[in-house]
VORO-56711 format. One record per residue (C-alpha): x, y negated, z negated. Coordinates in pm, whole numbers, plus 50000, padded with zeros to 5 digits. Layout:
<sites>
> x, y, z
> X, Y, Z
...
</sites>
This chain:
<sites>
> x, y, z
> 13151, 91502, 63881
> 13253, 91197, 63738
> 13651, 91256, 63847
> 13550, 91362, 64195
> 13348, 91023, 64239
> 13645, 90811, 64118
> 13873, 91011, 64306
> 13652, 90939, 64664
> 13660, 90561, 64531
> 14015, 90541, 64513
> 14033, 90709, 64891
> 13788, 90464, 64990
> 13989, 90169, 64836
> 14300, 90250, 64965
> 14211, 90299, 65334
> 14204, 90024, 65609
> 13831, 90038, 65687
> 13747, 89965, 65262
> 14006, 89682, 65280
> 13845, 89541, 65602
> 13492, 89564, 65419
> 13658, 89364, 65117
> 13781, 89094, 65379
> 13413, 89068, 65493
> 13296, 89014, 65171
> 13552, 88726, 65084
> 13485, 88594, 65431
> 13110, 88582, 65345
> 13175, 88453, 65006
> 13400, 88169, 65124
> 13070, 88073, 65414
> 12859, 88079, 65138
> 13107, 87839, 64936
> 13130, 87614, 65230
> 12738, 87616, 65282
> 12709, 87514, 64899
> 12975, 87249, 64960
> 12812, 87115, 65228
> 12474, 87092, 65112
> 12619, 86963, 64806
> 12791, 86710, 64967
> 12483, 86589, 65172
> 12268, 86614, 64874
> 12495, 86361, 64699
> 12522, 86138, 64986
> 12127, 86120, 65055
> 12058, 86073, 64683
> 12333, 85793, 64662
> 12184, 85619, 64958
> 11823, 85667, 64833
> 11948, 85542, 64499
> 12140, 85222, 64634
> 11841, 85154, 64861
> 11599, 85163, 64571
> 11800, 84983, 64317
> 11855, 84694, 64559
> 11507, 84677, 64620
> 11412, 84670, 64258
> 11682, 84412, 64209
> 11544, 84190, 64468
> 11205, 84230, 64286
> 11368, 84185, 63969
> 11490, 83845, 64080
> 11187, 83716, 64202
> 11014, 83818, 63900
> 11281, 83660, 63684
> 11244, 83343, 63896
> 10844, 83357, 63804
> 10911, 83401, 63447
> 11160, 83121, 63441
> 10901, 82884, 63577
> 10633, 83029, 63342
> 10883, 82997, 63028
> 10983, 82653, 63170
> 10647, 82537, 63136
> 10563, 82703, 62821
> 10915, 82536, 62644
> 10816, 82206, 62791
> 10466, 82203, 62586
> 10657, 82328, 62296
> 10903, 82030, 62303
> 10666, 81772, 62405
> 10633, 81502, 62151
> 10275, 81415, 62232
> 10123, 81759, 62222
> 10316, 81821, 61870
> 10182, 81482, 61720
> 09828, 81551, 61833
> 09886, 81897, 61708
> 09990, 81803, 61373
> 09715, 81522, 61352
> 09467, 81782, 61394
> 09601, 82021, 61138
> 09652, 81752, 60876
> 09321, 81590, 60940
> 09014, 81632, 60709
> 08812, 81390, 60902
> 08596, 81531, 61213
> 08569, 81244, 61398
> 08971, 81205, 61399
> 09011, 81547, 61469
> 08778, 81523, 61768
> 08963, 81219, 61861
> 09307, 81391, 61880
> 09130, 81699, 62034
> 09043, 81490, 62331
> 09412, 81323, 62347
> 09554, 81699, 62314
> 09309, 81823, 62559
> 09435, 81520, 62810
> 09801, 81578, 62742
> 09744, 81951, 62818
> 09556, 81918, 63160
> 09920, 81795, 63284
> 10074, 82118, 63202
> 09764, 82305, 63332
> 09802, 82138, 63689
> 10173, 82253, 63692
> 10092, 82609, 63600
> 09791, 82653, 63847
> 09953, 82687, 64153
> 09752, 82826, 64483
> 09512, 83114, 64410
> 09684, 83202, 64065
> 09415, 83115, 63784
> 09648, 83088, 63501
> 09565, 83002, 63176
> 09708, 82806, 62872
> 09597, 82821, 62515
> 09709, 82643, 62203
> 09610, 82832, 61869
> 09638, 82733, 61506
> 09624, 82959, 61220
> 09419, 82703, 61022
> 09242, 82532, 61291
> 09155, 82822, 61524
> 09151, 82732, 61899
> 09304, 82401, 61992
> 09295, 82396, 62338
> 09213, 82631, 62640
> 09260, 82592, 63014
> 08952, 82734, 63155
> 08691, 82484, 62990
> 08654, 82118, 62919
> 08654, 81986, 62549
> 08279, 81959, 62546
> 08221, 82326, 62604
> 08507, 82397, 62371
> 08339, 82527, 62057
> 08067, 82751, 62220
> 08258, 82911, 62435
> 08576, 82985, 62200
> 08440, 83154, 61896
> 08452, 83483, 62074
> 08815, 83420, 62231
> 08948, 83287, 61891
> 08848, 83593, 61705
> 09034, 83802, 61985
> 09304, 83576, 61983
> 09379, 83568, 61622
> 09354, 83947, 61586
> 09628, 83979, 61856
> 09837, 83710, 61687
> 09837, 83905, 61399
> 09894, 84255, 61526
> 10199, 84102, 61761
> 10351, 83907, 61510
> 10315, 84109, 61199
> 10556, 84372, 61368
> 10860, 84162, 61292
> 10705, 83906, 61037
> 10843, 83577, 61069
> 11158, 83689, 61265
> 10948, 83709, 61571
> 10898, 83375, 61738
> 10793, 83528, 62118
> 10652, 83810, 62295
> 10462, 83946, 62613
> 10141, 84159, 62646
> 09920, 84286, 62928
> 09527, 84283, 62810
> 09218, 84172, 62941
> 09163, 83795, 62976
> 09046, 83577, 62712
> 08854, 83366, 62934
> 08495, 83477, 62888
> 08429, 83409, 63287
> 08713, 83640, 63372
> 08708, 83898, 63071
> 08711, 84176, 63321
> 09042, 84094, 63470
> 09380, 84204, 63321
> 09625, 83906, 63214
> 09981, 83903, 63121
> 10021, 83671, 62848
> 10322, 83512, 62687
> 10310, 83418, 62317
> 10547, 83138, 62159
> 10517, 83073, 61792
> 10603, 82720, 61653
> 10774, 82740, 61313
> 10762, 82442, 61072
> 11127, 82369, 60986
> 11047, 82316, 60601
> 10806, 82597, 60535
> 10917, 82836, 60795
> 10558, 82939, 60878
> 10406, 82915, 61194
> 10171, 82584, 61269
> 10066, 82709, 61595
> 10122, 82928, 61906
> 10139, 82838, 62289
> 09996, 83118, 62506
> 10046, 83137, 62856
> 09842, 83374, 63088
> 09896, 83490, 63437
> 09636, 83721, 63576
> 09801, 84069, 63703
> 09639, 84037, 64023
> 09902, 83753, 64103
> 10199, 83970, 63969
> 10109, 84270, 64227
> 10422, 84198, 64430
> 10634, 84276, 64134
> 10426, 84574, 63992
> 10305, 84782, 64263
> 10582, 84796, 64540
> 10740, 85112, 64377
> 10410, 85295, 64310
> 10394, 85462, 64640
> 10542, 85813, 64682
> 10505, 85932, 64352
> 10790, 85667, 64243
> 10717, 85552, 63863
> 10780, 85217, 63719
> 10810, 85085, 63385
> 10825, 84716, 63209
> 10944, 84696, 62873
> 11021, 84382, 62688
> 11341, 84325, 62459
> 11122, 84453, 62136
> 11069, 84811, 62359
> 10709, 84727, 62386
> 10599, 84866, 62716
> 10444, 84548, 62919
> 10346, 84785, 63205
> 10365, 85129, 63368
> 10206, 85348, 63624
> 10274, 85687, 63408
> 09971, 85807, 63218
> 10213, 85907, 62905
> 10462, 85638, 62911
> 10477, 85567, 62559
> 10592, 85957, 62528
> 10830, 85932, 62805
> 11007, 85595, 62642
> 11016, 85736, 62317
> 11265, 86011, 62461
> 11475, 85814, 62690
> 11753, 85537, 62622
> 11669, 85264, 62888
> 12000, 85102, 62887
> 12162, 84883, 63226
> 12342, 85162, 63391
> 12576, 85180, 63705
> 12392, 85300, 64000
> 12674, 85549, 64029
> 12589, 85676, 63648
> 12222, 85665, 63678
> 12061, 85983, 63514
> 11856, 86282, 63612
> 11563, 86307, 63399
> 11245, 86519, 63372
> 10904, 86380, 63369
> 10598, 86631, 63403
> 10812, 86939, 63530
> 10962, 86715, 63781
> 11320, 86553, 63832
> 11352, 86187, 63845
> 11645, 85965, 63897
> 11605, 85677, 63636
> 11749, 85340, 63753
> 11742, 85048, 63467
> 11758, 84679, 63573
> 11757, 84401, 63355
> 11506, 84094, 63401
> 11693, 83792, 63198
> 11441, 83521, 63173
> 11194, 83724, 62963
> 11410, 83954, 62835
> 11271, 84256, 63011
> 11405, 84596, 63160
> 11268, 84727, 63463
> 11282, 85134, 63454
> 11236, 85286, 63793
> 11208, 85622, 63877
> 11297, 85800, 64186
> 11140, 86158, 64258
> 11436, 86365, 64357
> 11229, 86609, 64553
> 11111, 86321, 64770
> 11430, 86195, 64814
> 11580, 86512, 64958
> 11287, 86615, 65144
> 11470, 86548, 65473
> 11743, 86767, 65369
> 11575, 87110, 65425
> 11566, 87054, 65783
> 11907, 86985, 65782
> 11986, 87280, 65546
> 11851, 87525, 65814
> 12044, 87406, 66107
> 12368, 87442, 65877
> 12255, 87808, 65804
> 12226, 87882, 66158
> 12548, 87741, 66256
> 12737, 87896, 65963
> 12568, 88227, 66067
> 12728, 88179, 66447
> 13031, 88093, 66272
> 13041, 88378, 66075
> 12983, 88602, 66352
> 13298, 88457, 66543
> 13517, 88495, 66232
> 13436, 88861, 66218
> 13550, 88913, 66538
> 13862, 88717, 66453
> 13888, 88886, 66140
> 13909, 89244, 66326
> 14146, 89132, 66558
> 14399, 88977, 66272
> 14352, 89281, 66053
> 14474, 89513, 66325
> 14781, 89290, 66484
> 14881, 89078, 66166
> 14723, 89194, 65822
> 14835, 89553, 65825
> 15175, 89487, 65917
> 15221, 89240, 65660
> 15050, 89461, 65400
> 15302, 89734, 65500
> 15581, 89454, 65448
> 15421, 89362, 65101
> 15444, 89720, 64991
> 15822, 89742, 65077
> 15881, 89401, 64884
> 15698, 89536, 64588
> 15952, 89847, 64644
> 16272, 89604, 64644
> 16132, 89427, 64320
> 16128, 89792, 64139
> 16479, 89838, 64241
> 16427, 90055, 64552
> 16675, 89874, 64833
> 16757, 90194, 65009
> 16482, 90129, 65265
> 16447, 90247, 65623
> 16247, 90026, 65883
> 15907, 90149, 66009
> 15842, 90269, 66337
> 15725, 89910, 66481
> 15576, 89930, 66841
> 15451, 89587, 66862
> 15718, 89292, 66995
> 15581, 89002, 66813
> 15674, 88743, 66507
> 15526, 88979, 66237
> 15723, 89277, 66399
> 16056, 89114, 66423
> 15986, 88968, 66069
> 15963, 89284, 65917
> 16279, 89412, 66095
> 16469, 89106, 65967
> 16332, 89159, 65618
> 16519, 89516, 65607
> 16830, 89352, 65738
> 16804, 89113, 65470
> 16742, 89344, 65211
> 17069, 89567, 65308
> 17285, 89233, 65329
> 17142, 89120, 65003
> 17221, 89447, 64846
> 17600, 89434, 64959
> 17592, 89042, 64866
> 17478, 89123, 64553
> 17738, 89391, 64469
> 18022, 89186, 64590
> 17882, 88887, 64355
> 17869, 89121, 64042
> 18239, 89237, 64140
> 18366, 88885, 64167
> 18186, 88754, 63881
> 18306, 89057, 63654
> 18686, 88997, 63783
> 18635, 88596, 63695
> 18543, 88663, 63358
> 18826, 88906, 63301
> 19045, 88684, 63443
> 18921, 88388, 63223
> 18957, 88630, 62923
> 19333, 88701, 63043
> 19365, 88329, 63067
> 19257, 88225, 62733
> 19454, 88492, 62564
> 19773, 88356, 62748
> 19708, 87997, 62646
> 19912, 88069, 62298
> 20064, 87719, 62238
> 20415, 87731, 62198
> 20388, 87409, 61932
> 20160, 87632, 61741
> 20390, 87920, 61731
> 20699, 87702, 61662
> 20534, 87542, 61381
> 20387, 87845, 61215
> 20751, 88000, 61238
> 20898, 87697, 61132
> 20658, 87704, 60801
> 20759, 88084, 60754
> 21125, 88014, 60765
> 21089, 87740, 60506
> 20896, 87953, 60274
> 21177, 88188, 60276
> 21432, 87928, 60222
> 21225, 87861, 59909
> 21239, 88199, 59795
> 20868, 88216, 59835
> 20867, 88568, 59987
> 20545, 88668, 59936
> 20353, 88385, 60092
> 20600, 88438, 60380
> 20499, 88784, 60416
> 20129, 88705, 60382
> 20167, 88425, 60635
> 20346, 88678, 60919
> 20062, 88902, 60825
> 19797, 88668, 60915
> 19988, 88532, 61214
> 19983, 88914, 61339
> 19598, 88941, 61278
> 19541, 88607, 61485
> 19756, 88720, 61756
> 19618, 89079, 61782
> 19287, 88912, 61828
> 19420, 88675, 62059
> 19608, 88870, 62292
> 19546, 89259, 62259
> 19171, 89248, 62260
> 18980, 89237, 62537
> 18640, 89251, 62399
> 18387, 88977, 62494
> 18222, 88998, 62150
> 18320, 89047, 61800
> 18112, 89115, 61453
> 18077, 88840, 61281
> 18275, 89021, 60977
> 18591, 89052, 61203
> 18548, 88695, 61327
> 18536, 88598, 60939
> 18864, 88810, 60877
> 19036, 88645, 61190
> 18896, 88286, 61077
> 19067, 88338, 60711
> 19402, 88456, 60838
> 19401, 88169, 61075
> 19296, 87908, 60775
> 19568, 88089, 60542
> 19832, 88005, 60816
> 19722, 87656, 60818
> 19702, 87615, 60451
> 20057, 87694, 60446
> 20150, 87456, 60718
> 19946, 87157, 60610
> 19850, 87183, 60247
> 19572, 87388, 59989
> 19268, 87225, 60173
> 18930, 87344, 60107
> 18769, 87628, 60307
> 18442, 87774, 60260
> 18255, 88055, 60452
> 17863, 88135, 60386
> 17788, 88484, 60567
> 17486, 88655, 60461
> 17500, 89043, 60434
> 17244, 89119, 60673
> 17454, 88925, 60944
> 17770, 89059, 60912
> 17693, 89349, 61196
> 17575, 89090, 61432
> 17803, 88996, 61722
> 17933, 88660, 61851
> 18145, 88563, 62146
> 18541, 88527, 62085
> 18714, 88183, 62063
> 18410, 87998, 61998
> 18433, 87913, 61596
> 18822, 87869, 61572
> 18879, 87571, 61826
> 18638, 87407, 61635
> 18781, 87456, 61341
> 19135, 87376, 61463
> 18963, 87040, 61637
> 18863, 86928, 61290
> 19187, 86983, 61145
> 19370, 86789, 61431
> 19137, 86529, 61515
> 18907, 86485, 61202
> 19144, 86368, 60928
> 19438, 86118, 60904
> 19585, 86303, 60637
> 19495, 86674, 60536
> 19530, 86709, 60165
> 19358, 86887, 59869
> 19029, 86679, 59924
> 18983, 86804, 60295
> 18705, 87037, 60304
> 18575, 87232, 60597
> 18297, 87486, 60553
> 18139, 87763, 60786
> 17777, 87887, 60738
> 17587, 88138, 60954
> 17214, 88175, 60939
> 16969, 88361, 61164
> 16604, 88234, 61326
> 16485, 88645, 61336
> 16158, 88568, 61506
> 16334, 88355, 61791
> 16622, 88580, 61815
> 16862, 88270, 61732
> 17210, 88291, 61572
> 17279, 87920, 61407
> 17637, 87870, 61339
> 17744, 87541, 61138
> 18091, 87406, 61093
> 18113, 87087, 60858
> 18407, 86865, 60757
> 18409, 86565, 60554
> 18664, 86376, 60777
> 18654, 86042, 60951
> 18381, 86145, 61173
> 18326, 86047, 61542
> 18170, 85735, 61693
> 17909, 85766, 61976
> 18165, 85672, 62249
> 18433, 85919, 62133
> 18171, 86190, 62140
> 18058, 86111, 62484
> 18421, 86127, 62571
> 18489, 86450, 62427
> 18162, 86628, 62561
> 18227, 86494, 62940
> 18634, 86531, 62962
> 18809, 86851, 62967
> 19033, 86872, 62677
> 19358, 87030, 62603
> 19423, 87075, 62242
> 19766, 87117, 62073
> 19638, 87400, 61853
> 19627, 87771, 61898
> 19474, 87821, 62232
> 19421, 87462, 62382
> 19059, 87564, 62422
> 18818, 87230, 62426
> 18474, 87145, 62325
> 18376, 87122, 62683
> 18522, 87464, 62769
> 18296, 87632, 62444
> 18003, 87434, 62580
> 18053, 87575, 62970
> 18144, 87944, 62826
> 17812, 87939, 62626
> 17603, 87775, 62935
> 17759, 88064, 63168
> 17696, 88362, 62949
> 17366, 88280, 62785
> 17212, 88000, 62956
> 16920, 87812, 62774
> 16824, 87739, 62526
> 17152, 87797, 62361
> 17378, 87454, 62318
> 17632, 87299, 62069
> 17445, 86998, 61847
> 17662, 86730, 61688
> 17569, 86515, 61405
> 17837, 86265, 61315
> 17883, 85876, 61188
> 18194, 85671, 61092
> 18360, 85771, 60756
> 18074, 86064, 60716
> 18220, 86359, 60844
> 18092, 86579, 61128
> 17859, 86864, 61152
> 17867, 87088, 61468
> 17587, 87352, 61508
> 17622, 87637, 61759
> 17289, 87785, 61869
> 17346, 88119, 61998
> 17133, 88434, 62072
> 17140, 88703, 61782
> 17318, 88996, 61924
> 17301, 89318, 61709
</sites>
């Protein structure tokens, strides 16, 4: 049963109708993706516009509030630095005579009235209070000096308690803070005031001698606190001590503890969750007071206008999808099916089947002509490939024949001359050995047509060549290191011997018993790489000379006249990347040449 079902599914997936159905599915998926992208772009655009609008509105409010704060703090600082005020306060604090205390209180009251008139502007009923921890209330702006004591007892206790609570948090390190609370004035105790507290420190003891308190009614600050409270917007004012000055959120402390209110760029404004709703959080600094305005924008309300627009987009996409389906049916019949047939034949060509017959094509359009051109191209390509392979093979054979024919007469003359000299000296055994070595070299150079040779055979030929050179020059040193496991691996002919010949011809001013050439073989089995190192202790190669060797075709006067450039080209043509020749050389330090070749079994 299961096999039958799989067979049916296979048939369905192989017919045109099933493929068309898959195309429709892809088309619908594309439409859905388009809708998602449009919705995402629209959402981002609307959200960005709302953020920018709210940010700039909040920034304007923050600037206005900052201006108001600067004025209040300027008045506070003027009181703080006023010489007369400080003189009267110090006199009151240090005086033990009640008459003098009352006298200086009167003087202080007169001096402070000027600041009170500066602060009270229009309908804002602001307050100024001076409080001494040792003397209690020294001044408050809502009463005259005659009524000071009766009205001040209750306020004095409240102020003392607040100061202890506020400034005890950071000890003597804190010199100013702000709080929103009910008015200290008994006549307006039901109203909320925003108070600014400033501590006056004794420069000698480091203790606070007195406190300047300026209060502003919350009602006069409504234009800064309330513009954002409509439409479920949230607003929080916090000071530099992370104390919440004002908030319209019921559980603002809990929300504040979970969030990091930093001055973000509007493009990086984070989205936060509060009471199951998502908000965009904007943080704007208020420099004068060291406050931060945290503004929460409800995402749902910002995007409320997007829903209607989304319905219109859906309807438009539905009609678009219907039109595309019709186009898809037409394209499937006239274009897609012939292209799929062409693709099948391309896959056959990739698999090596080049003997293809063109199908019967009724239509006369670009796709049909493309199919016919494809089949013609395959036939021509097959013919060209065969011709190229034949030419390449012929070219390589000619190169080998040319290399085999490059026996330099000087090498032959010098070698035969060396053998002749040995015979004259009666060193017949050495002469016979030299002739045998020459025969081995010539057999490898002339008679063999193999492109590769085993490392063991290559080593024997090298030994024969070195033996001839040692008879010609002197008994110079030659060492070979070939691991047993590598002897049966193969290497391209005419690679190592020309490099040794170059060392003898160009690497030494004079060849003697101190001359040393070594050849070592090693393998990188995981990467299938054979490394052949040819080292000499000659005069080395300067960078300029090395560059000239690598770029200029050379003609040596040795056995076969094969230059380094020739070897590099043969490696590149036969093996390609990453195989190459590497050079390490410096003046009077010898030369090391490393052949990086494929490991051929």
